[in-house]
N, C-alpha and C positions, 0 to 999 in steps of 0.2 A: 602227098599234100606234109609228109615228115620231114620229109629232105630238104623242106622248106627254113626249118628250125636246127635240124641237126647237122646240114651240112655248114654252116656258116659258123657252127662253136666249135666242130671238129678241125676245120682251116685254122680259126682264131688260136685254140689251142694247140696245133702242131705247131705256128708260127711263134706263139709265146714259149713253147719250149725248146725250138732251135735257138732264140734267140737269146735266150735264160742259158743256155750251154754254154754258147758261143763268149757271153760277155761272162760267165764264171772261168773260161779256160784263158781266154784275154786278161781278165782283170787280177786274177790270181794266177797268173803263169809266171809274173812276173816276181812274184813273192815267194810262191811254193814248185813245187817241180808240177811240172802239166796234166802226167797223170792223176797227180792227188786233187789238182783243180776240176780233170774230168768226173773224175768221180763227184766232188761235191755237185757239181751240175746236175750230172746225173741221180743224184739223191733229191736236188730238190726237185728234177722232172718227173724223178721216180715215185716219189711219196705224193705230189699232184697227181700224178695219171692214177696211183694206186685209191686214193679217198675217190677221186673222179669214179672209178669204175665200182668203188664199192655203194656210191649214189647210185647211180643208174641201176644197180640192181637191188636196190632197196624201192627205187622208181615205180621200176617194170613188177614190185612186187605188192605195191600200190603201201609201201611201209615210209617211211622216213624217220631220221636220225640225228637230233641237233649236236653231238657230241661229231659226228661226220661233217658235216654242213661245216662245221667250223674249224678242224682241222684242214678239210679245202679249200678255204679261206683263209686260213693263213698261210697255208703252202702259195695261194695266189698271191697273198699280200707281199710275202717273201719272195717271191720272184720280181713283181716288180718293184718294189725298195728295191734287190740289186740291179735292177736296169738302171733305178734312176739314181744310186749311187755312182753305178759306173758313168753317167752322163756328167753325175756334176764334179768327178775327177778325172775325166776325158781333156787331154789337150786340142785335142782336135773332132771335130762335128761334134758338139756337145749337146745344139742342141736338136743333131737327125737323131742322139741315141734315147734323149731326152722326149721327142716326140713318138717313140715308140716304147716307151716304159709303162704306160697303161695298159698296152696288148694283156698281158697277162688277167685283170683285172676285168677287160672287155671279156676274155672267154669265159669267163667264172660270171659275168651279168648271161650272155649268150647259154648256156648251160642253165640257168634260172628261167628262162624266157621258154626253153624247147621242157625242161619241167613242166610249167605253169600249162604250158600248150596241150602236153600229155593228158594231165587233169582234168581240163576240159574240153578236148576234141570227142565229138559223136561219130558214130557209125551212121554213116550213108543213109536209113533207114530212118533214124532219129531227124537228122534233118530234110530231108524226105518230108516226115511230118512237120517239121517244123514249118517249113516252104508252104505244105500245105494251110495247115491253119494261119500263120500270116496273111496268106492269099482267100481264102475266105473270109479271116478279118477286111480285109480290104474291099472285096465283094460286097460283102454288107454295108461298112460306111460307105461306100459309093450307090448304092442301092437306096439306102438311108438319105445318102443327099438328094439322088434326083426326085425322091416323094417327097422331103420337103420342098423340094423346089417346083415340082407340079403342083402339090398342095398352094402352095404361095401364088402361083401364077390363077389356079383356079378361083383362089377368094380375091385375086384381087380383078379379076375378069367377073366375079356376083359384082364386087362392089361397083363396078364400073356401069356394069347393066342395072345398077337396082338406083344409083344416079342417075343414071340417063332418063329412066322411067321416071324419078322423083318430078327429073325438071321438064317431061313429058307432060303429066301432070299440073304442076306447078302450070306449064304455058297454058293449059286446057282450063283451069281454071280462071287463069289471068282472062284468057279470051272469053270464057261465060262472065265472068262482073262486067265484062268492059260491054259485052253484049244486053246483058240484065240492065246495067245502067242507060245504056243508050234507048232501051223498053222504056223504064222509068222516066227517063226523061221527053220521051214522045209523049206518054201518058200523063205527064206532069203539063205538059204545054198543051194536050186537048184540055186537061182539067182546069187550067188558069183561060182557058178564051170564053169568051162568052158567051157566042154564039153555038159554037161547040158542045157545050156545057151544057146550056138548053138543051140543044137536040139529042146528046144521051140521056138527057134526067128522062125527055117525054119517050123514050123508045124502053128506060128498064122500070120505070111504076109511075101509076096514074099521077092526073098532075093535080091537086088540092085546088079549087079558083085561088088565086091570088097569093099562094103559096108555092114557089117554086124549088124541092127539096134539092139537097145541095148533091152530086156526084161525088161518091170518094172511091178513090185511088184503094187497089186491093194491097192487103200484106202482104209486104214483102221484109222479110227479117224474122226476129224472134217476135213471138208473141205467146198471150198470155196463154197454159193448156185448159179446154173445156173442164165443166167441174162432170166430174166421174157422175154418169148416166147409167143405168141400168138397160140391158140391150131390150129388155119388154116394157113397155108401159106398166102393161097391169099381167099378173100372171096369168096366165091360159087356163091351167090347170091347177088345182089345190095342194096340197101335199098328199092331202089321201088318196087323190088319182093319178097322181104321179107315183105313189109307190104300189099302187096298184100296176100301173103300167109296167113299170120299172123289172117288177116279181116277176108277170106272165113274160116280159121279152129275155128275162136272166133265166128262167125255169123252163123256156120252149124247147130246151135240148139239153140231154145228159152227154156230159156231165154240165152245170151252169156255167153259161155263155162269163168270157171274162168283162169286166168294164168296158174297158175299149170297145171292146165286139155290142158288150149290150147297146152304149151311144152309140153306134153307128146305125144301129138299126131300128134304134129310137126315134133318128132325126129320119132315117129312109124311109119312115113310118109314116113320116109329115106330121110329127109332134114336134111341141116347139119349149123348150126351158133353159134355163140359164146354166151354164158348165155348173157353175157353185150349186145351183138348187139339183141339179141332174147329180150330182156327186155326191150330196148331203142324201138323197133319195136310194140311192144304191147302199148307203153306210145302213142306214137303215132298214133296208129288207136284207143286206147280206149279213 
């Protein structure tokens, strides 16, 4: 994986250095002796290579020096400037020389990319751990989505069942109401009939001579509640007698019976008293 970034940077650097040396020799060779031009070209390339090597050494140690970086970029810009100046003054193939004048800057940029890759590179163990975490997160998200879809489907099914049940209840109620309405209509018809009404009256009550009581329809619908009545028309037992019986039943066992057990035995023995009077007696004796 390291070669994917370092090899392009090395190749671009080599091409840039060769082009810079060739341009300096060809360009300055007409003005100065070619050994001097060769020394100038090697100086530019050597300075660039030296600063690059020092930058790589610092990067391997996890360090960084801005001054060295600035010097390296200066050599790169100088090489690019030489190529651009030669392209502008060349009489032939100026466009071709100008097209390759960006190679030194591109080489420095590739080394920058390679340095960033090294600072962010992870070991295979760390990458496996990250992939495992991502896969676990994807699994949890998929399970959560499946659970939500299942709950939504279940809720939809429940609502559908409740709606259908409500519809069935409504249909049954409508059918029942229709049946009751038909029965009521039949009763009303029977009540309105003269002969039928007389016959029903004669079998439901004694007929007073000269008076034919009217047969009333049964009540259907809301009715007035009956007045509250005591379950006993007259107390079968006085309060004193009720207290004696309650106390005898309560203390018939040790420990004393609870109110519920006492009330069950009270009624099983055939005694009669309302719940209110029986509980009042229990409170008095207990």
